[in-house]
ROVOPA-210014 format. One record per residue (C-alpha): y, z, x; residue in one letter. Coordinates in steps of 0.001 Angstrom, whole numbers, padded with zeros to 6 digits, always signed. Layout:
BEGIN
YZXA
...
***
This chain:
BEGIN
+000000+000000+000000M
+002351+000667+002940L
+002272-003066+003649E
+004015-003733+000335L
+006873-001362+001178F
+007478-003048+004538I
+006449-006701+004502L
+008063-007788+001244I
+011562-006368+002008P
+011108-007734+005537L
+010435-011194+004095S
+013837-011095+002377F
+015347-011594+005859T
+014426-015302+005653I
+016729-016334+002772P
+019312-013773+003906T
+019697-015596+007253V
+021249-018517+005377F
+024089-016281+004177T
+025522-015946+007734W
+028799-017728+006886L
+028942-016010+003499V
+028807-012644+005288F
+031730-013720+007453E
+033766-014847+004431K
+033048-011447+002862A
+034506-009701+005932G
+031233-008808+007656R
+029688-010004+010935K
+027421-013056+010659G
+024802-011598+012999W
+024186-008815+010466E
+022067-011275+008457T
+019458-011210+011253L
+018716-007463+011205V
+015832-006694+008826P
+016521-004027+006181F
+020046-003517+007504Y
+021006-006980+006193N
+019899-005901+002712L
+022038-002799+002982W
+024998-005003+003922V
+024455-007301+000939I
+024399-004253-001294N
+027740-003161+000196K
+029227-006669-000206I
+028320-006894-003895I
+029484-003274-004395Q
+026374-002011-006147K
+025120+001599-006173P
+022622+002742-003558I
+019699+002673-006007W
+019841-001139-005954W
+019018-000996-002248F
+016314+001633-002783L
+014641-000502-005466L
+014000-003137-002796L
+011226-000874-001503F
+009357-000683-004815F
+006615-003332-004846P
+007145-006319-007163F
+010276-004824-008759I
+011962-005616-005433N
+011494-009375-005952V
+013447-009235-009178F
+016147-006964-007691V
+016626-009284-004699Y
+017093-012233-007052M
+019796-010248-008885L
+021473-009473-005547M
+021671-013185-004717L
+023205-013849-008132V
+025792-011117-007565E
+026537-012540-004118L
+027254-015994-005491V
+029480-014487-008171K
+031768-013531-005271G
+032669-017236-005119F
+033439-017239-008854E
+030200-019069-009588K
+029375-018067-013141H
+027664-021164-014448K
+023934-020820-015048L
+022989-023733-012805Y
+025070-022305-009926E
+023247-018981-010113Q
+019963-020845-010414F
+020731-022644-007131F
+021458-019304-005438A
+018028-017963-006340V
+015883-021084-005966V
+017520-022899-003026I
+019528-020217-001164P
+018827-022006+002139F
+020950-024924+000873I
+023441-023386-001527Y
+024726-020466+000578F
+025336-022592+003722P
+027182-025052+001439Y
+029467-022235+000206L
+029904-020999+003762G
+030857-024359+005267F
+033129-025486+002413K
+036627-024472+003421A
+038065-024115-000098D
+035330-021695-001200E
+036750-018195-000898K
+034920-014918-001374F
+036526-012481-003813V
+035320-008859-003792P
+034001-007521-007109A
+036913-005126-007590N
+039475-007937-007201E
+037888-010549-009472R
+039150-011509-012882K
+036797-010384-015612K
+034589-013269-016676Y
+034051-013462-020425E
+030758-015048-021426K
+030481-017051-024603G
+028060-016192-027367F
+025548-018861-026304V
+025724-017854-022632R
+025140-014189-023525E
+021953-015127-025360W
+020800-017544-022664V
+021273-014887-019970D
+019438-012303-022049A
+016506-014661-022667I
+016295-015729-019018V
+016415-012088-017906F
+013675-011111-020371A
+011428-014034-019386V
+011818-013410-015648V
+011308-009649-015979A
+008274-010042-018238A
+006775-012688-015952T
+007113-010429-012917I
+005592-007497-014804I
+002599-009447-016159R
+002003-011247-012849T
+002242-008284-010512F
+002015-005043-012480L
+000484-004946-015940L
-000769-007433-018518E
-001924-007075-022106A
-005309-008426-023191Y
-007335-008549-026382T
-011119-008135-026603I
-012391-011253-028465P
-016186-010740-028258T
-018708-007924-028519S
-020063-008231-024971S
-018625-004842-023949M
-019415-002866-027100E
-019461+000031-027600K
-017236+000737-024604S
-014669-001871-025664L
-014650-003208-029213L
-013728-006539-030735V
-010090-006102-031715G
-009196-003680-028928D
-005786-004313-027379Y
-005619-003051-023827L
-003492-003007-020712F
-004944-004295-017455V
-003549-003004-014181S
-002863-005703-011594K
-001937-003145-008929I
-005226-001218-009204A
-006858-003721-006817Y
-003664-005476-005729G
-002071-008416-007588P
-002918-011963-006578K
-000346-014555-005620V
-000599-017164-008428P
-002359-020343-007332N
-000101-022271-009709T
+003264-020482-009601P
+005097-022999-011794I
+003907-022751-015380S
+005152-022336-018927F
+005952-018643-019581P
+003422-016465-021445F
+000871-019271-021774V
-002407-019149-019893H
-003717-022678-019323H
-002984-024884-022359T
+000299-025547-024136M
+000503-024191-027694P
-000571-026552-030504F
-002342-028873-028063T
-005975-029237-027071E
-005662-030245-023441S
-002004-030346-022321T
-001773-028201-019201K
+000759-025378-019189S
+001149-025576-015412Y
+001823-028062-012633V
-000501-028470-009669E
+001729-030148-007102W
+002472-026650-005808I
-000844-024909-005167H
-000853-021674-003205L
-003916-020332-001358P
-005592-017070-002325F
-003760-013962-001204Y
-004021-010472-002633R
-001343-007875-002034F
-002618-004394-001203P
-003368-002283-004262G
-004168+001320-005025F
-007855+000803-004277G
-010833-001531-004345N
-013195-002541-007117V
-015513+000410-007697E
-018999+000341-009144R
-018923+000613-012973Y
-015221-000282-013284D
-014310-002387-016330A
-012915-005453-014565V
-010969-008475-015824V
-011677-011648-013863F
-011408-015414-014092N
-014573-017021-015463Y
-016464-018309-012393P
-017875-021382-014145E
-014497-022185-015669G
-013512-024612-012911D
-014636-027529-015072T
-014480-027396-018876V
-014877-029519-021962S
-011660-029287-023981T
-013743-029286-027160R
-015829-026273-026150Y
-013445-024681-023617Q
-015289-021735-022016S
-017360-020975-025110N
-020057-023136-023564R
-020381-023692-019837S
-019736-027240-018658Y
-022765-026947-016377Y
-025030-025985-019283V
-023682-028933-021287L
-024263-031234-018324E
-027919-030214-018099K
-028385-030559-021839E
-026621-033888-022417Y
-026281-035481-018980G
-023121-036091-017003R
-022619-039667-018196K
-022476-038744-021884R
-020415-035632-021221L
-017666-037643-019545W
-017741-040631-021901S
-018282-039040-025345D
-014745-037813-025985K
-015349-037490-029705R
-017875-034686-029222N
-016761-033180-025925F
-013073-034040-025627G
-011625-034371-022136E
-013384-032968-019085I
-010771-031170-017006I
-010548-029065-013855Y
-008741-025712-013740R
-007540-023763-010691P
-008797-020193-010317V
-005808-018441-011891D
-005938-020674-014975K
-009589-020129-015775R
-010530-018108-018834E
-010251-014330-018512N
-013460-012328-018954Y
-013976-008570-018983I
-017258-006974-017875K
-018426-003918-016009R
-018890-004196-012250C
-022531-003289-011698I
-023104-004545-008157G
-020794-004375-005136L
-020791-006584-002016P
-023888-005847+000062G
-025919-004420-002845D
-029414-005561-003737S
-029916-005720-007509L
-033012-005888-009678K
-033621-005528-013416I
-036975-004178-014618I
-037519-004038-018391D
-033763-003892-019067R
-033094-001141-016516Q
-030843-002123-013601V
-031805-000926-010113Y
-029360-000979-007212L
-030705-000735-003687N
-033984+000555-005124G
-032464+003288-007315E
-031798+003404-011054K
-028298+002344-011970S
-026013+004406-014196F
-026206+003354-017863N
-022880+003494-019748P
-022884+005711-022828A
-022205+002819-025175G
-024776+000418-023713M
-026645-001569-026376Q
-029758-003713-026741F
-031369-005728-029517Q
-034230-004169-031494Y
-036625-005353-034165W
-036471-002857-037038V
-039274-002920-039609Q
-038658-001043-042866T
-040791-000586-045993D
-038886-003499-047461G
-035689-001578-048161S
-032306-002208-046592S
-030573+000511-044607I
-027660+002166-046398N
-024315+000747-045138P
-022913+004283-044927R
-025520+005077-042271I
-024534+001963-040362L
-020877+003028-040466D
-021764+006564-039393E
-023440+005311-036224Y
-020995+002435-035712N
-023697-000233-036068I
-021859-003531-036468T
-024312-006210-035290E
-027443-006818-037355Y
-029175-009536-039348S
-032020-009794-041867R
-035064-011843-040883M
-037061-014033-043332P
-040012-011617-043124Q
-039651-008841-045764P
-038241-005624-044349G
-037639-007072-040854L
-034196-006768-039309F
-032622-007377-035917M
-030214-004584-034940F
-028038-004108-031859V
-028231-000385-031081L
-027093+002252-028648T
-029632+004939-027684D
-028030+007326-030182E
-028128+004797-033003A
-031715+003855-032143K
-032829+007493-032452S
-031061+007820-035819A
-032648+004642-037205I
-036115+005683-036028E
-035814+008954-037985N
-035049+007268-041311L
-037985+007615-043751P
-037828+003931-044742I
-038206+002753-041117V
-041727+001999-039889K
-040959+000852-036344S
-038168+000107-033891V
-039225-002213-031068V
-037034-003374-028195A
-036448-007106-028029F
-037637-007276-024429N
-038556-010435-022500K
-041527-009686-020236P
-041499-010260-016472A
-042480-013800-015499G
-041221-015384-018731E
-038702-017857-017369W
-035384-018423-019132D
-033986-021672-017753E
-030444-020611-018694G
-030585-017657-016322I
-028963-017935-012889F
-029836-019719-010646P
-031437-021998-013288Q
-034239-022904-010889D
-038011-022902-011524E
-038527-021072-008263G
-036966-018013-009883Y
-038958-017050-012978Q
-036357-014580-014213W
-034908-013642-017580N
-032186-011306-018861R
-034513-008262-019022D
-036481-008805-015818N
-034365-010213-013035Y
-034182-010303-009267G
-034188-008966-006677P
-030952-010615-005625I
-028602-009825-002730Y
-024863-009722-003537I
-022978-011338-000625P
-020527-009332+001466K
-017616-010732+003456K
-018537-011248+007106G
-022248-010457+006635V
-024520-013444+007298S
-027070-014647+004760I
-030249-016208+006116E
-030694-019681+004602L
-033759-021708+003730N
-034629-024055+000884E
-036113-021203-001162D
-032945-019063-001262V
-030500-021989-001332L
-030307-022123-005182P
-028874-018584-005148L
-026036-019385-002743Y
-025390-023109-003211K
-022407-022667-005539R
-020997-019913-003337L
-021105-022170-000269I
-019667-025268-001946T
-017444-024321-004896V
-016208-020844-004022Y
-015798-021350-000269E
-015157-025097-000130G
-017889-026335+002198N
-020050-029442+002047T
-023797-028881+001710L
-026709-031253+002237D
-030468-030898+002623V
-032216-033566+004726K
-035727-033581+006121D
-036139-029872+005490G
-032884-028990+007267N
-029773-027494+005644I
-026431-028978+006707Y
-023117-027196+006089I
-020059-029296+006907N
-022341-031755+008674G
-023995-029205+010984K
-027483-027721+010772I
-027257-024185+009395A
-029860-021442+009269T
-027400-018877+007946S
-024079-018657+006162F
-021338-016040+006594T
-019154-015700+003485P
-015394-015335+003830K
-015076-013524+000505L
-016648-010482-001098N
-018697-011005-004256Y
-019437-008834-007275Y
-022049-008616-010031W
-020593-008201-013528M
-022502-007314-016707M
-021532-006492-020273G
-022488-003158-021848D
-023897-005065-024833N
-026711-006272-022612R
-028415-008622-025076H
-025191-010237-026217N
-023265-010826-023015S
-022725-013985-020986A
-022467-012395-017562D
-023663-012621-013956S
-027251-013016-015136R
-026190-016430-016462F
-023613-017644-013924W
-024106-015511-010826G
-021600-013917-008493F
-017904-013253-009106V
-015804-014024-005981P
-013052-011584-005061E
-010394-014266-005533D
-011375-014366-009234H
-010763-010637-009789V
-007609-010108-011892V
-007357-006375-012483G
-008790-003175-013914K
-008903-002392-017645A
-007058+000913-017953E
-005827+001776-021424F
-006451+000772-025067V
-003205+001075-027035W
-004411-000404-030348L
-007779-001062-031989S
-008160-003239-035090L
-011415-003772-036974D
-011634-007533-037686P
-013994-006901-040626N
-011659-004601-042574K
-008343-004934-044375S
-005133-003102-043557I
-005683-000858-046590F
-009336-000147-045797N
-009569+001212-042261G
-008205-001802-040369K
-006769+000425-037651I
-009413+002429-035804R
-007267+005535-035364W
-009946+007335-033356N
-009977+004454-030832K
-006263+004039-030114V
-004515+005460-027033F
-007700+005929-025059R
-008511+005385-021412M
-011149+002770-020578V
-014252+004369-019073K
***
């Protein structure tokens, strides 16, 4: 965290250097622009602002916004009040401030000697809107962002209709890959199916500022969907492009626009946001045996709200809805066979259902070991895994080499090529990375294993594999509102017992 307090204010020296002649016109020495930190103090003196403006420059992320305001105040010293003039000061200070410095008829007027500038009604509103948009953008990019839970993959820990805040500074905010985009829109412009909300001619590499800590095991983490690099605009991320490609073939997928829409690529920061629980950390070995996760040979912690699917056989009767409400059972369906139901249950709810006199049996919907599910990562016949019996699998750690051969290659192929940008070929039994024979691969990123608490209704790492560290967005911290999508406003729409709670 100390890096944030030093490096960012230090970086403000770069645009400040271009104010050399402006400093001189303001009655200061030009060389003062070259002294880190001191030059910021001088600007603060020139624009005649209180000391707390200078102190705010040492508060991460807020300092960016404050420095922009200082540049605006500096240009006001030349009686530049038009919006485009202040825009130039912030966006191209390396051009605009030297221009003001060299131009002989541009005079600097101290704040206490200037005539009061009266803004018109329209300008007042424009300034207020610009200020709000910039401030909100900085907050949601670097500090805190609001999210909504759209699916039941994290129930009962997080519910459909939960509104929560996600901390960007918990793990350190990322520099946006696509910094120029339409405000408050993720990847697609409103009322369109495929119009991008961002431009790609400026694309910044991955960099994460220091945060308050690292991703910890069992954190509820928001991240960019790893398979969201390529999507069908008709299905978006509801169905993986790679699953569609296997099912329909690449040729049809790209040519049948009626059924699949456009096939588009998205940079990391514009991929769909998912929220799951971090189960495995870099360097862990993970295995699932009959639904129980094992990490490094030991049983993993099971969240209190973890759920699975069960077959429930009754005497033919239906279970009273009041009992379902009492135990917060929201996912169930009746089967064609009389008295047979499929319920999604926590351990507590399972025990309650088993004790009902009308219930004959409650049997876990468990796929046995060796029964291959071709939709399970790595989608290779050499790995006869399913959602309930999976692994073992090693979760890659930055700087730690992975031994490579053709047997393990399906596990790490996407990591090597898509996530870390290498070429990969297999010829005559040899593996080539970037044209050279490779018997091992050393990842440059850390990787994580994410799973939903609703284990039988969660598209997670069991289906698409590892989550690279450059996809991690932030930590789910606080639920401020919870709305039940199945109820009306007059009939328990707001879950009062679920609002203002910390995410566990």
